MDTraj code that builds the backbone (N, CA, C; nanometers):
import mdtraj as md
import numpy as np

residues = "MET LEU TYR TRP CYS MET LYS MET ASN PHE LYS VAL LEU ILE GLU LYS ASP GLU ASP GLY TYR TYR VAL ALA THR VAL PRO SER LEU PRO GLY CYS ILE SER GLN GLY LYS THR GLU ALA GLN ALA ARG LYS ASN ILE LYS GLU ALA ILE GLU LEU HIS MET SER ALA LEU VAL GLU GLU GLY VAL PRO LEU ILE GLU LYS ALA ASN VAL LYS GLN THR THR VAL ALA VAL SER LEU".split()
xyz = np.array([
    [2.1756, -1.6454, 4.7690],
    [2.1959, -1.5150, 4.7221],
    [2.2575, -1.4804, 4.5774],
    [2.1651, -1.4566, 4.5137],
    [2.2966, -1.4474, 4.3100],
    [2.3697, -1.3355, 4.3071],
    [2.5097, -1.2853, 4.2441],
    [2.5551, -1.2352, 4.2026],
    [2.5697, -1.2136, 4.0991],
    [2.5419, -1.1133, 4.0068],
    [2.6118, -1.1043, 3.8771],
    [2.6519, -1.0057, 3.8392],
    [2.6608, -0.9680, 3.6926],
    [2.7456, -0.7978, 3.6642],
    [2.7295, -0.7926, 3.5163],
    [2.6728, -0.6630, 3.5484],
    [2.6274, -0.5998, 3.3676],
    [2.6466, -0.4815, 3.3668],
    [2.6922, -0.4830, 3.2971],
    [2.7927, -0.3474, 3.2309],
    [2.6391, -0.2177, 3.1780],
    [2.6397, -0.1346, 3.2249],
    [2.5675, -0.0404, 3.1816],
    [2.6313, 0.0962, 3.0958],
    [2.6073, 0.1678, 3.0280],
    [2.6759, 0.2502, 2.9763],
    [2.5639, 0.4074, 3.0311],
    [2.5654, 0.5045, 3.0681],
    [2.4878, 0.6158, 3.1193],
    [2.5594, 0.7569, 3.0303],
    [2.5161, 0.8581, 2.9910],
    [2.4852, 0.9488, 2.9874],
    [2.5362, 1.0617, 3.1227],
    [2.6338, 1.1047, 3.1092],
    [2.6959, 1.1746, 3.2469],
    [2.6900, 1.3627, 3.1871],
    [2.6274, 1.4086, 3.2341],
    [2.6370, 1.5952, 3.1968],
    [2.7803, 1.6674, 3.3086],
    [2.8947, 1.6894, 3.2594],
    [2.9327, 1.7616, 3.3925],
    [2.9280, 1.9190, 3.3726],
    [2.9518, 1.9630, 3.4154],
    [2.8953, 2.1604, 3.4220],
    [3.0328, 2.1736, 3.5503],
    [3.1098, 2.3050, 3.4874],
    [3.1444, 2.3613, 3.6169],
    [3.0644, 2.4640, 3.6964],
    [3.0853, 2.4787, 3.7699],
    [2.9643, 2.5622, 3.8595],
    [3.0429, 2.6631, 3.9785],
    [2.9625, 2.7972, 3.9592],
    [3.0362, 2.9072, 4.0065],
    [3.1384, 2.9565, 4.1091],
    [3.1690, 2.7930, 4.1698],
    [3.2688, 2.7911, 4.2743],
    [3.4156, 2.7259, 4.2224],
    [3.3735, 2.6772, 4.1313],
    [3.4667, 2.5941, 4.0474],
    [3.4809, 2.4659, 4.0097],
    [3.3699, 2.4055, 4.1017],
    [3.3784, 2.2801, 4.1009],
    [3.3292, 2.2139, 3.9926],
    [3.3395, 2.1155, 3.9571],
    [3.3178, 2.0265, 3.8211],
    [3.1431, 1.9261, 3.9181],
    [3.0320, 1.9536, 3.8859],
    [2.9204, 1.9344, 3.9301],
    [2.8689, 1.7737, 3.7701],
    [2.8455, 1.6516, 3.8312],
    [2.8562, 1.5633, 3.7334],
    [2.6866, 1.5196, 3.7403],
    [2.5982, 1.4798, 3.6606],
    [2.5080, 1.4526, 3.6926],
    [2.4598, 1.3388, 3.5582],
    [2.3663, 1.2270, 3.6186],
    [2.2915, 1.1584, 3.5550],
    [2.2076, 1.1481, 3.4943],
    [2.1293, 1.2186, 3.3691],
    [2.0128, 1.2191, 3.3243],
    [1.8706, 1.1504, 3.3376],
    [1.9454, 0.9984, 3.3512],
    [1.8501, 0.9080, 3.3611],
    [1.8039, 0.8279, 3.4690],
    [1.9012, 0.8981, 3.5662],
    [1.8850, 0.8683, 3.7321],
    [1.8781, 0.9738, 3.8051],
    [1.7440, 1.0383, 3.7851],
    [1.7060, 1.1541, 3.8424],
    [1.7788, 1.1532, 4.0150],
    [1.8431, 1.2722, 4.0363],
    [1.9242, 1.2175, 4.1689],
    [2.0721, 1.2075, 4.2188],
    [2.0855, 1.1665, 4.0706],
    [2.2072, 1.0985, 4.0660],
    [2.3002, 1.2070, 4.0637],
    [2.3628, 1.2361, 4.1821],
    [2.4498, 1.3672, 4.1436],
    [2.5830, 1.3749, 4.2693],
    [2.7027, 1.4324, 4.1797],
    [2.8166, 1.4032, 4.2209],
    [2.9152, 1.5362, 4.1782],
    [3.0488, 1.5549, 4.2990],
    [3.1121, 1.6644, 4.2077],
    [3.2147, 1.6221, 4.2229],
    [3.3243, 1.7378, 4.1744],
    [3.5013, 1.7461, 4.1985],
    [3.5539, 1.8867, 4.1873],
    [3.6813, 1.8480, 4.2812],
    [3.7361, 1.9713, 4.2567],
    [3.7949, 1.9469, 4.0814],
    [3.8133, 1.8333, 3.9918],
    [3.8919, 1.8463, 3.8619],
    [3.7840, 1.7907, 3.7817],
    [3.7716, 1.7882, 3.6918],
    [3.6886, 1.6563, 3.5537],
    [3.7001, 1.5142, 3.6120],
    [3.8044, 1.4802, 3.6417],
    [3.8929, 1.3796, 3.5884],
    [3.8216, 1.3051, 3.7443],
    [3.8443, 1.4058, 3.8593],
    [3.8104, 1.3645, 3.9489],
    [3.6288, 1.3293, 4.0346],
    [3.5258, 1.4463, 3.9261],
    [3.4175, 1.4538, 3.9463],
    [3.3590, 1.2939, 3.8882],
    [3.4387, 1.2623, 3.7236],
    [3.3749, 1.1322, 3.6815],
    [3.4056, 1.0361, 3.7918],
    [3.5030, 1.0396, 3.8247],
    [3.5574, 0.9216, 3.9180],
    [3.4238, 0.8921, 4.0019],
    [3.3891, 1.0504, 4.0643],
    [3.2695, 1.0253, 4.1577],
    [3.1159, 1.0062, 4.1037],
    [3.0851, 1.0237, 4.0411],
    [3.0353, 1.0189, 3.9104],
    [2.9800, 0.8445, 3.9070],
    [3.0659, 0.7714, 3.8990],
    [3.0592, 0.6573, 3.8762],
    [3.0755, 0.5889, 4.0422],
    [3.1030, 0.6615, 4.1105],
    [3.1205, 0.5342, 4.1997],
    [2.9455, 0.6058, 4.2981],
    [2.8865, 0.7307, 4.2309],
    [2.7558, 0.7671, 4.2844],
    [2.6559, 0.6746, 4.1480],
    [2.6712, 0.6468, 4.0451],
    [2.5889, 0.5776, 3.9758],
    [2.5670, 0.4052, 4.0301],
    [2.7011, 0.3916, 4.0911],
    [2.7183, 0.2168, 4.1259],
    [2.6088, 0.2189, 4.2612],
    [2.6563, 0.3113, 4.3334],
    [2.5656, 0.3122, 4.4360],
    [2.4680, 0.3414, 4.4375],
    [2.3981, 0.3842, 4.2876],
    [2.2274, 0.4540, 4.3025],
    [2.1660, 0.2574, 4.2746],
    [2.2389, 0.2449, 4.1566],
    [2.1965, 0.1224, 4.1027],
    [2.2124, 0.0070, 4.2038],
    [2.2692, 0.0290, 4.2809],
    [2.2630, -0.0475, 4.3837],
    [2.1631, -0.1223, 4.4710],
    [2.1246, 0.0133, 4.5402],
    [1.9780, 0.0715, 4.5988],
    [1.8596, 0.0196, 4.4807],
    [1.8881, 0.0471, 4.3696],
    [1.7637, -0.0155, 4.3244],
    [1.7261, -0.1274, 4.3039],
    [1.8532, -0.2209, 4.2667],
    [1.8514, -0.3713, 4.3126],
    [1.8015, -0.4034, 4.4376],
    [1.8619, -0.4101, 4.5151],
    [1.8056, -0.4123, 4.6639],
    [1.6872, -0.3787, 4.6802],
    [1.6206, -0.2752, 4.5940],
    [1.4331, -0.2578, 4.6409],
    [1.4091, -0.2955, 4.5874],
    [1.4305, -0.4025, 4.4201],
    [1.3840, -0.5335, 4.3231],
    [1.3573, -0.4541, 4.2172],
    [1.3474, -0.2868, 4.1895],
    [1.3770, -0.2069, 4.0506],
    [1.4415, -0.3439, 4.0009],
    [1.3448, -0.3201, 3.8277],
    [1.4606, -0.3925, 3.7344],
    [1.4760, -0.3027, 3.6813],
    [1.6377, -0.3498, 3.6084],
    [1.7612, -0.3047, 3.5260],
    [1.7266, -0.3158, 3.3926],
    [1.6487, -0.1872, 3.3367],
    [1.6502, -0.2488, 3.1504],
    [1.7376, -0.1543, 3.1462],
    [1.8337, -0.1521, 2.9820],
    [1.8204, -0.0275, 2.9116],
    [1.7197, -0.0655, 2.7882],
    [1.7064, 0.1203, 2.7962],
    [1.6077, 0.1230, 2.6730],
    [1.6792, 0.0774, 2.5107],
    [1.6326, -0.0369, 2.4713],
    [1.7282, -0.0413, 2.3248],
    [1.6407, 0.0744, 2.2132],
    [1.5273, 0.1297, 2.2445],
    [1.4676, 0.1921, 2.1195],
    [1.5062, 0.3939, 2.1623],
    [1.5605, 0.3959, 2.2170],
    [1.6110, 0.5679, 2.2321],
    [1.7357, 0.5976, 2.2102],
    [1.7160, 0.6969, 2.0859],
    [1.8156, 0.7865, 2.0329],
    [1.8763, 0.8809, 2.1132],
    [1.9661, 0.9132, 2.1232],
    [2.0261, 1.0433, 2.1128],
    [2.0495, 1.1616, 2.0345],
    [2.0941, 1.2421, 2.0077],
    [2.0088, 1.3291, 1.9009],
    [2.0303, 1.4957, 1.9458],
    [2.0547, 1.6135, 1.8949],
    [2.0615, 1.7774, 1.9348],
    [1.9924, 1.7955, 1.8632],
    [1.9571, 1.9417, 1.8853],
    [1.8401, 2.0149, 1.8285],
    [1.8877, 2.1666, 1.7871],
    [1.8972, 2.2241, 1.6814],
    [1.9678, 2.3592, 1.7332],
    [1.8952, 2.4236, 1.7483],
    [1.8166, 2.5446, 1.8146],
    [1.7472, 2.6313, 1.8004],
    [1.8281, 2.7781, 1.7732],
    [1.7493, 2.9098, 1.6764],
    [1.7916, 3.0303, 1.6870],
    [1.7008, 3.0849, 1.8040],
    [1.7446, 3.1351, 1.8602],
    [1.6800, 3.2651, 1.9195],
    [1.6999, 3.4274, 1.9509],
])
top = md.Topology()
chain = top.add_chain()
for i, resn in enumerate(residues, 1):
    res = top.add_residue(resn, chain, resSeq=i)
    for name in ("N", "CA", "C"):
        top.add_atom(name, md.element.get_by_symbol(name[0]), res)
traj = md.Trajectory(xyz[None], top)
């Protein structure tokens, strides 16, 4: 069995819901979501969720490739 380590960074969105919990999502990993009573707990929980999600992809044989040509930006819109 081959073991290797790859460090990848993921954009994580954290928002407080109506019940006061912090909900964390990973836009690049649809369905990867977690929560916590505090923002720190949500960050810890989403890290574990990402690791589990990525492990499942590896087990399924899905290649793990970071997109090198992707830029992150914001756009202001007036309504």
